[in-house]
C-alpha positions as CSV (number, residue, x, y, z in Angstrom):
1,X,104.1,118.7,100.6
2,X,104.1,119.1,96.8
3,X,100.4,118.3,96.7
4,X,99.4,120.5,99.6
5,X,101.3,123.5,98.3
6,X,99.9,123.2,94.7
7,X,96.4,122.6,95.9
8,X,96.1,125.3,98.6
9,X,98.7,128.0,97.9
10,X,99.9,130.4,95.3
11,X,103.6,129.5,95.7
12,X,105.5,128.8,92.4
13,X,108.0,126.0,91.6
14,X,111.0,128.1,92.9
15,X,109.2,128.8,96.2
16,X,108.4,125.1,96.6
17,X,112.0,124.2,96.0
18,X,113.1,126.6,98.7
19,X,110.6,125.0,101.1
20,X,112.1,121.6,100.2
21,X,115.6,122.9,101.0
22,X,114.3,124.2,104.3
23,X,112.6,120.9,105.2
24,X,115.7,118.9,104.3
25,X,117.7,121.0,106.9
26,X,115.2,121.8,109.7
27,X,115.9,118.7,111.8
28,X,119.0,120.7,112.8
29,X,116.8,123.6,114.0
30,X,114.4,121.3,115.8
31,X,117.2,119.5,117.7
32,X,118.9,122.7,118.6
33,X,115.7,124.2,119.8
34,X,114.4,121.1,121.7
35,X,111.2,121.9,119.9
36,X,108.6,120.7,117.4
37,X,108.4,122.5,114.1
38,X,105.3,123.0,111.9
39,X,105.5,124.8,108.6
40,X,102.4,126.9,107.8
41,X,101.7,128.4,104.4
42,X,98.9,130.9,103.7
43,X,96.2,129.6,101.3
44,X,95.5,131.0,97.9
45,X,92.9,133.5,99.2
46,X,94.9,134.4,102.3
47,X,92.0,133.4,104.6
48,X,93.7,130.4,106.1
49,X,97.0,128.6,106.8
50,X,97.8,125.0,105.7
51,X,100.4,123.0,107.5
52,X,102.7,121.4,104.8
53,X,105.4,119.8,106.9
54,X,106.2,118.8,110.5
55,X,109.4,117.8,112.4
56,X,109.9,116.5,115.9
57,X,113.1,116.9,117.9
58,X,115.5,114.0,118.7
59,X,116.8,116.0,121.7
60,X,113.6,116.5,123.7
61,X,109.9,115.6,124.2
62,X,107.4,116.3,121.5
63,X,104.7,118.9,121.8
64,X,102.5,117.3,119.1
65,X,101.4,113.7,119.5
66,X,99.3,113.9,116.4
67,X,100.3,114.5,112.8
68,X,99.7,118.1,111.9
69,X,100.4,117.9,108.1
70,X,97.3,118.9,106.1
71,X,95.6,120.8,108.9
72,X,93.9,124.1,107.9
73,X,93.6,127.0,110.4
74,X,91.6,130.2,109.8
75,X,93.6,133.4,109.8
76,X,93.1,135.2,113.2
77,X,93.0,132.0,115.3
78,X,96.7,132.0,115.8
79,X,97.8,135.6,116.2
80,X,101.6,134.7,116.3
81,X,101.3,133.3,112.8
82,X,99.6,136.4,111.6
83,X,102.2,138.7,113.1
84,X,105.2,136.8,111.8
85,X,103.6,136.7,108.3
86,X,102.5,140.3,108.2
87,X,105.5,141.9,109.9
88,X,108.2,139.5,108.7
89,X,109.8,139.1,112.1
90,X,110.2,136.4,114.7
91,X,107.4,136.6,117.2
92,X,107.8,135.3,120.7
93,X,105.2,137.2,122.6
94,X,102.4,135.5,124.5
95,X,101.8,133.1,127.3
96,X,102.4,129.3,127.0
97,X,99.6,127.2,125.5
98,X,98.3,124.2,127.4
99,X,97.9,121.0,125.4
100,X,96.7,117.9,127.2
101,X,98.0,119.4,130.5
102,X,101.4,120.2,129.0
103,X,102.6,123.8,128.8
104,X,103.9,124.7,125.4
105,X,105.8,127.8,124.4
106,X,105.0,128.9,120.8
107,X,107.2,131.0,118.6
108,X,106.7,132.0,115.0
109,X,109.6,132.3,112.5
110,X,108.9,133.8,109.0
111,X,110.3,131.8,106.1
112,X,111.8,134.4,103.7
113,X,113.0,133.9,100.1
114,X,114.3,136.8,98.0
115,X,112.5,139.4,100.2
116,X,109.1,137.6,100.3
117,X,107.7,135.7,103.2
118,X,106.5,132.3,101.9
119,X,105.2,130.9,105.2
120,X,105.8,130.7,108.9
121,X,107.5,128.0,111.1
122,X,105.7,127.5,114.4
123,X,108.3,126.4,117.0
124,X,106.6,124.6,119.8
125,X,108.6,123.8,123.0
126,X,107.4,121.4,125.6
127,X,108.0,123.2,129.0
128,X,107.1,120.2,131.2
129,X,110.8,119.1,131.5
130,X,112.4,122.6,131.5
131,X,115.3,122.8,134.0
132,X,118.3,125.0,134.5
133,X,120.1,124.7,131.2
134,X,123.6,123.3,131.0
135,X,126.4,124.8,128.8
136,X,125.5,122.4,126.1
137,X,121.9,123.4,126.1
138,X,122.7,127.1,126.2
139,X,124.9,126.6,123.1
140,X,122.2,124.6,121.4
141,X,119.6,127.3,122.1
142,X,121.9,130.2,121.0
143,X,122.7,128.4,117.8
144,X,119.0,127.7,117.2
145,X,118.3,131.4,117.7
146,X,121.0,132.3,115.1
147,X,119.6,129.9,112.6
148,X,116.0,131.2,113.1
149,X,117.2,134.7,112.4
150,X,118.9,133.5,109.2
151,X,115.7,131.7,108.1
152,X,113.7,134.9,108.8
153,X,116.3,136.9,106.8
154,X,116.3,134.4,103.9
155,X,119.9,133.4,104.2
156,X,119.3,129.9,105.3
157,X,119.3,127.1,104.1
158,X,122.3,127.2,101.9
159,X,121.2,126.1,98.4
160,X,123.0,122.9,97.2
161,X,124.5,122.3,100.6
162,X,121.7,120.5,102.4
163,X,122.7,117.5,104.5
164,X,120.3,114.9,103.1
165,X,122.6,111.9,103.4
166,X,122.0,109.2,106.0
167,X,125.6,109.8,107.1
168,X,125.2,113.5,107.5
169,X,126.2,114.5,111.1
170,X,123.4,115.5,113.4
171,X,123.3,117.6,116.5
172,X,123.6,114.6,118.9
173,X,126.6,113.1,117.0
174,X,128.8,116.0,117.9
175,X,128.7,119.8,117.8
176,X,131.4,122.5,118.0
177,X,130.6,126.2,118.2
178,X,133.3,128.5,116.7
179,X,133.7,132.3,116.9
180,X,134.3,134.5,113.8
181,X,138.1,133.7,113.9
182,X,137.6,129.9,113.9
183,X,138.4,129.4,117.6
184,X,136.4,126.8,119.5
185,X,134.0,128.3,122.0
186,X,132.3,125.1,122.9
187,X,132.6,121.4,122.0
188,X,130.1,118.8,123.0
189,X,131.3,115.6,124.8
190,X,130.8,113.6,121.6
191,X,132.7,116.1,119.5
192,X,135.6,116.1,122.0
193,X,135.6,112.3,122.0
194,X,135.8,112.1,118.2
195,X,138.8,114.5,118.2
196,X,140.5,112.5,120.9
197,X,140.1,109.4,118.7
198,X,141.8,111.4,115.9
199,X,144.8,111.8,118.1
200,X,144.1,115.2,119.9
201,X,145.6,115.1,123.4
202,X,144.3,118.5,124.6
203,X,140.9,120.1,125.1
204,X,139.4,121.7,122.0
205,X,138.1,125.0,123.6
206,X,140.4,127.9,122.7
207,X,142.1,126.0,119.8
208,X,141.8,127.1,116.1
209,X,139.8,124.2,114.8
210,X,141.1,124.4,111.2
211,X,144.7,124.3,112.2
212,X,144.1,121.6,114.8
213,X,142.3,119.4,112.3
214,X,144.9,119.8,109.6
215,X,147.7,118.8,112.1
216,X,145.7,115.6,112.9
217,X,145.7,114.5,109.3
218,X,148.3,111.7,108.6
219,X,151.7,113.2,107.5
220,X,152.1,110.5,104.9
221,X,149.1,111.8,102.9
222,X,148.6,115.3,101.4
223,X,146.4,117.5,103.4
224,X,143.6,119.2,101.5
225,X,144.5,122.9,101.3
226,X,140.9,123.8,102.0
227,X,140.7,121.7,105.2
228,X,141.9,124.6,107.4
229,X,139.2,126.9,106.1
230,X,136.5,124.2,106.1
231,X,137.1,123.3,109.7
232,X,137.2,126.9,110.5
233,X,133.6,127.3,109.3
234,X,134.2,129.8,106.5
235,X,131.8,128.1,104.1
236,X,129.0,125.5,104.1
237,X,131.0,122.4,103.3
238,X,131.3,118.8,104.2
239,X,134.6,116.8,104.5
240,X,136.1,113.8,106.1
241,X,139.2,113.8,108.3
242,X,141.2,110.6,108.7
243,X,143.9,110.1,111.3
244,X,145.0,107.6,113.9
245,X,142.9,104.9,112.2
246,X,139.8,107.0,112.7
247,X,137.5,108.7,110.2
248,X,135.4,111.8,111.3
249,X,133.0,113.5,109.0
250,X,132.7,117.3,109.4
251,X,130.0,119.6,108.3
252,X,130.5,123.4,108.6
253,X,127.5,125.8,108.8
254,X,128.4,129.5,108.9
255,X,126.2,131.6,111.2
256,X,125.1,135.0,109.8
257,X,122.1,136.0,111.8
258,X,122.5,139.7,110.9
259,X,124.2,139.3,107.5
260,X,127.7,139.1,108.8
261,X,129.4,135.9,109.9
262,X,129.6,135.8,113.7
263,X,130.9,132.2,113.9
264,X,130.1,128.8,112.8
265,X,128.6,125.5,113.8
266,X,130.6,122.4,113.0
267,X,128.6,119.1,113.2
268,X,130.7,116.0,113.3
269,X,130.3,112.2,113.4
270,X,132.7,109.3,113.9
271,X,132.2,107.2,110.8
272,X,135.1,104.9,111.3
273,X,133.1,101.7,111.4
274,X,131.0,102.8,108.4
275,X,134.1,103.4,106.3
276,X,135.7,100.1,107.4
277,X,132.6,98.2,106.4
278,X,132.5,100.0,103.0
279,X,136.1,99.0,102.4
280,X,135.4,95.4,103.4
281,X,132.5,95.4,100.9
282,X,134.7,96.9,98.2
283,X,137.3,94.2,98.8
284,X,134.5,91.5,98.7
285,X,133.1,92.9,95.5
286,X,136.5,93.0,93.9
287,X,137.1,89.4,95.0
288,X,133.8,88.2,93.5
289,X,134.5,90.1,90.2
290,X,137.9,88.5,90.0
291,X,136.4,85.0,90.6
292,X,133.9,85.5,87.8
293,X,136.7,86.8,85.6
294,X,138.9,83.7,86.3
295,X,135.9,81.4,85.8
296,X,135.3,83.0,82.5
297,X,138.9,82.6,81.5
298,X,138.9,78.9,82.6
299,X,135.7,78.3,80.6
300,X,137.2,79.9,77.5
301,X,140.3,77.7,77.9
302,X,138.0,74.6,78.1
303,X,136.2,75.7,75.0
304,X,139.4,76.2,73.2
305,X,140.6,72.7,74.1
306,X,137.3,71.2,73.0
307,X,137.6,73.1,69.7
308,X,141.1,71.8,69.2
309,X,139.9,68.3,69.9
310,X,137.0,68.7,67.5
311,X,139.4,69.5,64.7
312,X,141.3,66.3,65.2
313,X,138.1,64.2,65.1
314,X,137.6,61.9,62.1
315,X,134.0,61.3,63.0
316,X,131.5,64.0,61.8
317,X,129.2,63.0,64.6
318,X,131.9,63.3,67.2
319,X,133.0,66.7,65.8
320,X,129.5,68.0,66.0
321,X,129.1,66.9,69.6
322,X,132.2,68.7,70.6
323,X,131.2,71.8,68.8
324,X,127.9,71.8,70.7
325,X,129.8,71.4,73.9
326,X,131.9,74.5,72.9
327,X,128.8,76.6,72.5
328,X,127.3,75.4,75.8
329,X,130.5,76.3,77.6
330,X,130.7,79.6,75.8
331,X,127.1,80.6,76.8
332,X,128.1,80.1,80.5
333,X,131.3,82.1,79.9
334,X,129.3,85.0,78.6
335,X,127.3,85.3,81.8
336,X,130.5,85.1,84.0
337,X,132.1,87.8,81.8
338,X,129.2,90.1,82.4
339,X,129.2,89.3,86.2
340,X,132.9,90.2,86.4
341,X,132.0,93.8,85.3
342,X,129.2,94.3,87.8
343,X,129.1,95.2,91.5
344,X,126.3,92.8,92.3
345,X,125.2,89.3,91.3
346,X,122.7,90.6,88.7
347,X,123.1,91.1,85.0
348,X,121.4,93.0,82.1
349,X,120.3,89.9,80.2
350,X,119.5,91.6,76.9
351,X,123.2,92.0,76.0
352,X,123.7,88.3,76.9
353,X,120.8,87.3,74.7
354,X,122.3,89.2,71.8
355,X,125.7,87.6,72.2
356,X,124.3,84.1,72.5
357,X,122.2,84.7,69.3
358,X,125.4,85.9,67.5
359,X,127.4,82.9,68.8
360,X,124.8,80.3,67.7
361,X,124.3,82.1,64.3
362,X,127.8,81.1,63.4
363,X,126.3,77.7,62.6
364,X,124.7,79.1,59.4
365,X,126.6,82.2,58.4
366,X,124.7,84.3,55.9
367,X,121.7,81.9,55.6
368,X,119.6,82.5,58.8
369,X,119.0,86.0,60.2
370,X,118.5,86.4,63.9
371,X,116.8,89.3,65.8
372,X,115.5,90.1,69.2
373,X,112.3,91.9,70.4
374,X,111.1,93.0,73.8
375,X,113.3,93.2,76.9
376,X,114.6,90.6,79.3
377,X,115.7,93.2,81.8
378,X,118.0,92.6,84.9
379,X,118.2,89.0,86.1
380,X,119.9,87.4,89.1
381,X,122.9,85.3,88.3
382,X,121.2,82.1,89.4
383,X,118.6,82.7,86.7
384,X,120.9,84.2,84.0
385,X,123.3,81.2,83.8
386,X,120.8,78.4,83.2
387,X,118.7,80.7,81.0
388,X,121.7,81.4,78.8
389,X,122.2,77.7,78.4
390,X,118.5,77.2,77.6
391,X,118.6,79.9,75.0
392,X,121.7,78.4,73.4
393,X,120.1,75.0,73.2
394,X,116.8,76.3,71.7
395,X,118.6,78.5,69.2
396,X,121.0,75.7,68.2
397,X,118.1,73.3,67.8
398,X,116.2,75.8,65.6
399,X,119.2,76.5,63.3
400,X,120.0,72.8,62.9
401,X,116.6,71.4,62.3
402,X,114.4,74.2,61.0
403,X,116.3,74.9,57.8
404,X,117.9,72.7,55.1
405,X,121.5,73.1,54.0
406,X,120.6,75.7,51.3
407,X,117.5,77.3,52.9
408,X,117.3,80.8,54.2
409,X,115.1,82.0,57.1
410,X,114.7,84.0,60.2
411,X,114.9,83.2,64.0
412,X,113.4,85.7,66.4
413,X,113.9,85.8,70.2
414,X,111.1,87.7,72.0
415,X,110.9,88.6,75.7
416,X,108.0,90.0,77.7
417,X,108.5,90.8,81.4
418,X,105.5,91.1,83.7
419,X,106.0,92.7,87.2
420,X,104.7,90.9,90.2
421,X,101.7,92.1,92.2
422,X,102.1,92.3,96.0
423,X,104.2,89.4,97.2
424,X,103.9,87.4,93.9
425,X,106.9,87.0,91.7
426,X,107.0,88.6,88.3
427,X,107.0,86.5,85.1
428,X,109.3,86.4,82.1
429,X,107.9,84.9,78.9
430,X,110.5,84.1,76.3
431,X,109.6,82.9,72.7
432,X,112.0,81.6,70.1
433,X,110.2,81.5,66.7
434,X,111.5,80.4,63.3
435,X,110.0,80.3,59.8
436,X,111.5,77.0,58.9
437,X,110.0,73.6,58.0
438,X,108.0,73.2,61.3
439,X,107.6,70.2,63.6
440,X,106.9,66.6,62.7
441,X,103.3,65.6,63.1
442,X,103.9,63.2,65.9
443,X,106.4,65.5,67.8
444,X,106.0,65.7,71.6
445,X,108.2,68.4,73.2
446,X,107.8,66.8,76.7
447,X,109.1,63.4,75.4
448,X,111.6,64.2,72.7
449,X,114.8,62.5,73.5
450,X,117.7,64.4,72.0
451,X,120.2,65.8,74.5
452,X,119.5,69.5,73.8
453,X,115.9,69.2,74.6
454,X,116.6,67.1,77.7
455,X,118.9,69.9,78.9
456,X,116.3,72.5,78.2
457,X,113.6,70.6,80.1
458,X,115.9,69.9,83.1
459,X,117.0,73.6,83.4
460,X,113.6,75.2,82.8
461,X,111.5,73.0,85.0
462,X,114.1,71.9,87.6
463,X,116.4,75.0,88.1
464,X,114.2,77.8,86.9
465,X,110.8,76.6,88.1
466,X,109.2,77.4,84.8
467,X,107.4,75.7,81.9
468,X,108.6,74.8,78.4
469,X,106.7,74.0,75.3
470,X,107.2,73.7,71.5
471,X,104.3,74.4,69.2
472,X,103.7,75.2,65.5
473,X,104.1,78.9,64.7
474,X,100.9,80.7,63.6
475,X,101.9,80.9,60.0
476,X,105.0,78.7,59.4
477,X,107.8,77.2,61.4
478,X,108.1,76.5,65.1
479,X,107.7,78.5,68.3
480,X,109.4,77.6,71.6
481,X,107.7,79.1,74.7
482,X,109.4,79.5,78.1
483,X,107.5,80.9,81.1
484,X,109.7,81.7,84.1
485,X,109.2,83.3,87.5
486,X,111.7,86.2,88.1
487,X,112.4,88.6,90.9
488,X,111.7,92.3,90.7
489,X,114.3,94.4,88.8
490,X,114.3,96.9,91.8
491,X,115.6,94.4,94.3
């Protein structure tokens, strides 16, 4: 719609925003009318109309099998559009149109904002299935007429109150029509069933909906002071009522077809199962976070025990081996600590990389400077855990072997993330570069036998499905290159 309005019309940003508000709400008008809606806006020179949006009803057959959005119609071809635009009134005159042997009644509703008519809604009703209307259908049609008059007067939609949520109640979920005093004039069968599940034993018709709703709220919990007014339809609001182990969402829409409130529509939906599932998911998420927290604590306990054991070792070689184990356990604990703070099994790995670099840098305090460039981004837990171990081993190897006891230098961790194309996975390229003494002449990264490099090869090639290599840096030192497949950050 943005493109069509900007390309063909003279409407400004505020007018376009009003049309967006209207389109976010007009499924309600379509369902109440049992009719298709097409929004027509006059072009820049006023000689034509362009259709910028379309809506089909959920409550009846469509009048348009084809997509109308983007169609251009010369002024004069559809007199009802001209009359509604020029006179600023709802136009219903004229005989039904025949479309593919189907009679269609066409009405035009001007869309007004701050005294100006921005466009016209063509309301198209398929008359093929018209029958004697029931009380429900009469209520729907009267409510649709009231909303149409409000659109023509510029008092609907209500800014900031549009029901754009997937959970927002719709006409078929349940509808209650109130008079100006908040008394129920009509309640659809679905609406009545929802109130029965809340604990209402009587019929709704004739009751004051606000008072009845407040009485159904559980006595052990405080009742929102605004609930009575909200359920009475005094203002465009949305709320939830919980009682008798049932949750019902209410949405009130005041009706002011002539400027004064004559009553209200209350749409409602039983969302008990939705809320139960959400609570189950919250419980599951809390349990998972608690598990990660306990795993982190247990790993830190193991690391502390290993550290104590290392202090009692007489052998320097044994002490170094235990300290390496402490760092390996610590890198895994960092990932679990991060996961314990998240709602899903994904982590922002850049913070983990910084902490791993700081932890390993303790090997050479003050001598070797570490820094990171680029961005790792968000990674799944099954990638983050082995990658943190790989990063620990590579950094530890660099700090131990690249520099002598009195030498100073720099270790840089770089990350470049490439998104996937189509169904292909993205790639993460990680480099760890130092400016130390470099590799021996006969060094082979694929065959080197120390434990750290064996761990790196196993994790990178076996668990992460990537590649690993160590090569001389362009100027001085060594560069470790990791190339890994990674999932999209938007998943």
